[in-house]
C-alpha positions as a LaTeX table, in Angstrom:
\begin{tabular}{lrrr}
\hline
Residue & $x$ (\AA) & $y$ (\AA) & $z$ (\AA) \\
\hline
Met1 & 81.26 & $-100.93$ & $-34.73$ \\
Arg2 & 78.00 & $-99.04$ & $-35.37$ \\
Ala3 & 77.27 & $-98.99$ & $-31.62$ \\
Leu4 & 80.74 & $-97.59$ & $-30.94$ \\
Ala5 & 80.25 & $-94.87$ & $-33.54$ \\
Asp6 & 76.90 & $-93.96$ & $-31.96$ \\
Asp7 & 78.45 & $-93.86$ & $-28.48$ \\
Leu8 & 81.37 & $-91.73$ & $-29.66$ \\
Arg9 & 78.93 & $-89.32$ & $-31.32$ \\
Trp10 & 76.91 & $-89.18$ & $-28.09$ \\
Leu11 & 80.02 & $-88.38$ & $-26.04$ \\
Arg12 & 81.20 & $-85.76$ & $-28.54$ \\
Asn13 & 77.77 & $-84.11$ & $-28.41$ \\
Ala14 & 77.90 & $-84.11$ & $-24.60$ \\
Ala15 & 81.22 & $-82.24$ & $-24.70$ \\
Gln16 & 80.38 & $-79.88$ & $-27.55$ \\
Arg17 & 78.43 & $-77.26$ & $-25.63$ \\
Val18 & 81.13 & $-76.81$ & $-22.99$ \\
Arg19 & 83.79 & $-76.64$ & $-25.69$ \\
Asp20 & 81.82 & $-74.09$ & $-27.72$ \\
Ile21 & 81.14 & $-71.91$ & $-24.67$ \\
Asp22 & 84.82 & $-72.01$ & $-23.70$ \\
Val23 & 86.02 & $-71.16$ & $-27.21$ \\
Val24 & 83.60 & $-68.27$ & $-27.62$ \\
Thr25 & 84.34 & $-66.93$ & $-24.14$ \\
Ala26 & 88.10 & $-67.07$ & $-24.80$ \\
Ala27 & 87.58 & $-64.91$ & $-27.91$ \\
Asn28 & 86.53 & $-62.04$ & $-25.61$ \\
Pro29 & 82.99 & $-61.34$ & $-26.84$ \\
Pro30 & 81.00 & $-58.27$ & $-25.73$ \\
Glu31 & 80.38 & $-58.15$ & $-21.99$ \\
Pro32 & 76.65 & $-59.00$ & $-21.90$ \\
Phe33 & 77.18 & $-62.02$ & $-24.15$ \\
Arg34 & 80.23 & $-63.13$ & $-22.15$ \\
Cys35 & 78.26 & $-62.95$ & $-18.89$ \\
Trp36 & 75.44 & $-64.97$ & $-20.42$ \\
Leu37 & 77.96 & $-67.56$ & $-21.65$ \\
Cys38 & 79.41 & $-67.86$ & $-18.14$ \\
Asp39 & 75.90 & $-68.54$ & $-16.82$ \\
Gln40 & 75.40 & $-71.23$ & $-19.49$ \\
Arg41 & 78.66 & $-73.01$ & $-18.74$ \\
Ala42 & 77.80 & $-74.45$ & $-15.30$ \\
Pro43 & 74.80 & $-76.51$ & $-16.44$ \\
Ala44 & 76.64 & $-77.56$ & $-19.62$ \\
Arg45 & 79.64 & $-78.69$ & $-17.57$ \\
Ser46 & 77.36 & $-80.56$ & $-15.17$ \\
Ala47 & 75.76 & $-82.42$ & $-18.07$ \\
Leu48 & 79.19 & $-83.30$ & $-19.45$ \\
Leu49 & 80.43 & $-84.60$ & $-16.09$ \\
His50 & 77.27 & $-86.69$ & $-15.78$ \\
Ala51 & 77.94 & $-88.19$ & $-19.23$ \\
Leu52 & 81.59 & $-88.88$ & $-18.38$ \\
Asp53 & 80.58 & $-90.66$ & $-15.16$ \\
Ser54 & 77.89 & $-92.75$ & $-16.87$ \\
Pro55 & 78.10 & $-96.51$ & $-17.43$ \\
Arg56 & 77.80 & $-95.80$ & $-21.14$ \\
Thr57 & 81.16 & $-93.99$ & $-21.13$ \\
Gly58 & 82.71 & $-96.80$ & $-19.09$ \\
Gly59 & 81.45 & $-99.36$ & $-21.58$ \\
Leu60 & 82.68 & $-97.26$ & $-24.48$ \\
Thr61 & 86.14 & $-96.97$ & $-22.97$ \\
Gln62 & 86.31 & $-100.70$ & $-22.40$ \\
Ala63 & 85.09 & $-101.50$ & $-25.92$ \\
Leu64 & 87.63 & $-99.13$ & $-27.48$ \\
Ser65 & 90.44 & $-100.86$ & $-25.60$ \\
Leu66 & 89.46 & $-104.17$ & $-27.24$ \\
Ile67 & 89.63 & $-102.98$ & $-30.84$ \\
Pro68 & 92.47 & $-104.73$ & $-32.68$ \\
Pro69 & 95.11 & $-102.68$ & $-34.52$ \\
Gly70 & 94.08 & $-101.31$ & $-37.91$ \\
Asp71 & 95.01 & $-102.92$ & $-41.20$ \\
Glu72 & 97.24 & $-100.63$ & $-43.28$ \\
Ala73 & 96.01 & $-101.85$ & $-46.68$ \\
Leu74 & 92.40 & $-101.25$ & $-45.69$ \\
Ala75 & 93.33 & $-97.88$ & $-44.19$ \\
Arg76 & 94.98 & $-96.80$ & $-47.47$ \\
Lys77 & 91.90 & $-97.86$ & $-49.42$ \\
Arg78 & 89.59 & $-95.92$ & $-47.11$ \\
Thr79 & 91.93 & $-92.93$ & $-47.12$ \\
Lys80 & 91.68 & $-92.79$ & $-50.93$ \\
Ala81 & 87.89 & $-92.78$ & $-50.66$ \\
Leu82 & 88.09 & $-90.09$ & $-48.01$ \\
Ala83 & 90.37 & $-87.97$ & $-50.23$ \\
Lys84 & 87.79 & $-88.21$ & $-53.03$ \\
Arg85 & 85.07 & $-87.07$ & $-50.62$ \\
Val86 & 87.23 & $-84.14$ & $-49.46$ \\
Ala87 & 87.92 & $-83.07$ & $-53.05$ \\
Lys88 & 84.20 & $-83.15$ & $-53.80$ \\
Leu89 & 83.25 & $-81.23$ & $-50.64$ \\
Ala90 & 86.05 & $-78.69$ & $-51.21$ \\
Thr91 & 84.22 & $-77.28$ & $-54.22$ \\
Val92 & 82.31 & $-75.21$ & $-51.65$ \\
Leu93 & 85.46 & $-73.13$ & $-51.24$ \\
Asp94 & 85.04 & $-71.88$ & $-54.81$ \\
Glu95 & 81.66 & $-70.34$ & $-53.97$ \\
Gln96 & 81.46 & $-66.64$ & $-53.17$ \\
Glu97 & 79.21 & $-67.08$ & $-50.12$ \\
Pro98 & 79.43 & $-70.67$ & $-48.86$ \\
Glu99 & 77.13 & $-71.81$ & $-46.09$ \\
Leu100 & 78.83 & $-72.28$ & $-42.74$ \\
Asp101 & 77.24 & $-75.74$ & $-42.45$ \\
Glu102 & 78.87 & $-76.80$ & $-45.74$ \\
Leu103 & 82.25 & $-75.53$ & $-44.55$ \\
His104 & 81.71 & $-77.44$ & $-41.29$ \\
Arg105 & 81.03 & $-80.65$ & $-43.25$ \\
Leu106 & 84.24 & $-80.08$ & $-45.20$ \\
Arg107 & 86.20 & $-79.43$ & $-42.00$ \\
Arg108 & 85.04 & $-82.74$ & $-40.51$ \\
Ala109 & 86.07 & $-84.63$ & $-43.67$ \\
Ile110 & 89.42 & $-82.81$ & $-43.79$ \\
Arg111 & 90.02 & $-83.69$ & $-40.14$ \\
Arg112 & 89.39 & $-87.38$ & $-40.84$ \\
Leu113 & 91.73 & $-87.26$ & $-43.84$ \\
Arg114 & 94.44 & $-85.56$ & $-41.81$ \\
Tyr115 & 94.28 & $-88.16$ & $-39.05$ \\
Ala116 & 94.26 & $-90.99$ & $-41.58$ \\
Leu117 & 97.34 & $-89.58$ & $-43.31$ \\
Glu118 & 99.11 & $-89.14$ & $-40.00$ \\
Trp119 & 98.25 & $-92.71$ & $-38.95$ \\
Leu120 & 99.67 & $-93.97$ & $-42.23$ \\
Gly121 & 102.82 & $-91.89$ & $-41.73$ \\
Asp122 & 102.11 & $-89.71$ & $-44.78$ \\
Asp123 & 102.58 & $-85.94$ & $-45.00$ \\
Ala124 & 99.46 & $-84.32$ & $-43.58$ \\
Lys125 & 100.79 & $-80.76$ & $-43.18$ \\
Pro126 & 98.97 & $-79.21$ & $-46.17$ \\
Val127 & 95.69 & $-80.82$ & $-45.09$ \\
Lys128 & 96.30 & $-79.70$ & $-41.50$ \\
Arg129 & 96.55 & $-76.06$ & $-42.67$ \\
Val130 & 93.15 & $-76.33$ & $-44.36$ \\
Gln131 & 91.72 & $-77.95$ & $-41.23$ \\
Glu132 & 93.05 & $-75.11$ & $-39.07$ \\
Ala133 & 91.61 & $-72.44$ & $-41.35$ \\
Leu134 & 88.25 & $-74.20$ & $-41.40$ \\
Gly135 & 88.46 & $-74.65$ & $-37.62$ \\
Glu136 & 88.51 & $-70.88$ & $-37.21$ \\
Leu137 & 85.33 & $-70.73$ & $-39.27$ \\
Gly138 & 83.87 & $-73.48$ & $-37.11$ \\
Asp139 & 84.46 & $-71.32$ & $-34.05$ \\
Val140 & 82.59 & $-68.46$ & $-35.70$ \\
Arg141 & 79.78 & $-70.89$ & $-36.55$ \\
Ala142 & 79.61 & $-71.92$ & $-32.87$ \\
Thr143 & 79.45 & $-68.25$ & $-31.90$ \\
Phe144 & 76.50 & $-67.67$ & $-34.22$ \\
Glu145 & 74.72 & $-70.74$ & $-32.82$ \\
Leu146 & 75.14 & $-69.50$ & $-29.26$ \\
Leu147 & 74.05 & $-66.00$ & $-30.29$ \\
Glu148 & 70.79 & $-67.49$ & $-31.55$ \\
Glu149 & 70.02 & $-68.47$ & $-27.94$ \\
Phe150 & 71.20 & $-65.19$ & $-26.41$ \\
Pro151 & 68.13 & $-63.07$ & $-25.55$ \\
Glu152 & 69.91 & $-59.76$ & $-26.27$ \\
Ala153 & 71.56 & $-60.76$ & $-29.55$ \\
Gly154 & 69.74 & $-57.95$ & $-31.37$ \\
Asp155 & 71.78 & $-55.45$ & $-29.37$ \\
Leu156 & 75.07 & $-56.85$ & $-30.69$ \\
Gly157 & 74.91 & $-55.68$ & $-34.31$ \\
Asp158 & 78.55 & $-54.53$ & $-34.38$ \\
Phe159 & 79.70 & $-57.84$ & $-32.98$ \\
Gln160 & 77.67 & $-59.77$ & $-35.55$ \\
Arg161 & 79.12 & $-57.66$ & $-38.38$ \\
Glu162 & 82.58 & $-58.42$ & $-36.99$ \\
Leu163 & 81.75 & $-62.13$ & $-37.07$ \\
Trp164 & 80.68 & $-61.90$ & $-40.71$ \\
Ala165 & 83.97 & $-60.16$ & $-41.51$ \\
Arg166 & 85.75 & $-63.09$ & $-39.84$ \\
Val167 & 83.71 & $-65.48$ & $-42.01$ \\
His168 & 84.83 & $-63.73$ & $-45.19$ \\
Ser169 & 88.45 & $-63.57$ & $-44.05$ \\
Gly170 & 88.41 & $-67.20$ & $-42.90$ \\
His171 & 86.85 & $-68.34$ & $-46.16$ \\
His172 & 89.63 & $-66.60$ & $-48.07$ \\
Lys173 & 92.28 & $-68.18$ & $-45.83$ \\
Ala174 & 90.73 & $-71.66$ & $-46.19$ \\
Arg175 & 90.50 & $-71.26$ & $-49.98$ \\
Lys176 & 94.18 & $-70.28$ & $-50.14$ \\
Ala177 & 95.21 & $-73.24$ & $-47.94$ \\
Trp178 & 93.09 & $-75.59$ & $-50.06$ \\
Arg179 & 94.79 & $-74.44$ & $-53.26$ \\
Lys180 & 98.12 & $-75.49$ & $-51.72$ \\
Ala181 & 96.75 & $-78.78$ & $-50.37$ \\
Arg182 & 94.74 & $-79.81$ & $-53.44$ \\
Thr183 & 97.70 & $-81.45$ & $-55.21$ \\
Ser184 & 98.58 & $-83.61$ & $-52.21$ \\
Val185 & 94.94 & $-84.69$ & $-51.83$ \\
Ile186 & 94.79 & $-85.61$ & $-55.53$ \\
Lys187 & 97.90 & $-87.77$ & $-55.06$ \\
Val188 & 96.17 & $-89.63$ & $-52.23$ \\
Arg189 & 93.13 & $-90.27$ & $-54.46$ \\
Ser190 & 95.31 & $-91.85$ & $-57.17$ \\
\hline
\end{tabular}
């Protein structure tokens, strides 16, 4: 299973740059940044297509098709552990100025919890709302990461201030969604 996890991580990383470029471009950034993003997309897409056509992806697909169905009792046990992890990571939402990397870590854990709850047939709607709010912050995080590479980022001060305003607004939205979801996550932990 460790090899599968490594291969899935590799494939996700291969797709991430194209996804990030597409998401940031769709948000209609300033013209010079948008043009630069368009120039970055072709080589990123080429790298992704190369990864998708590789024998590694073929082997991964075949290995995934051979995995037996999951065990519900084990899934419930792991979901409880995941809910505990989410509750612990969610304390970052109480901070005034949380780091985007910490919010990203929380979003990944929330996403796993949501999918586990859905697989088990449990109500995942409150957790999904937190995931969506954190996803918006993840898109801003991706924008900042791409801006770090953009040679003319220093000329986009207004855009960067707008991004920080989106961080503050998104943090507030995620905190509000978490307050509503906290009770359902605590029930899962019990």
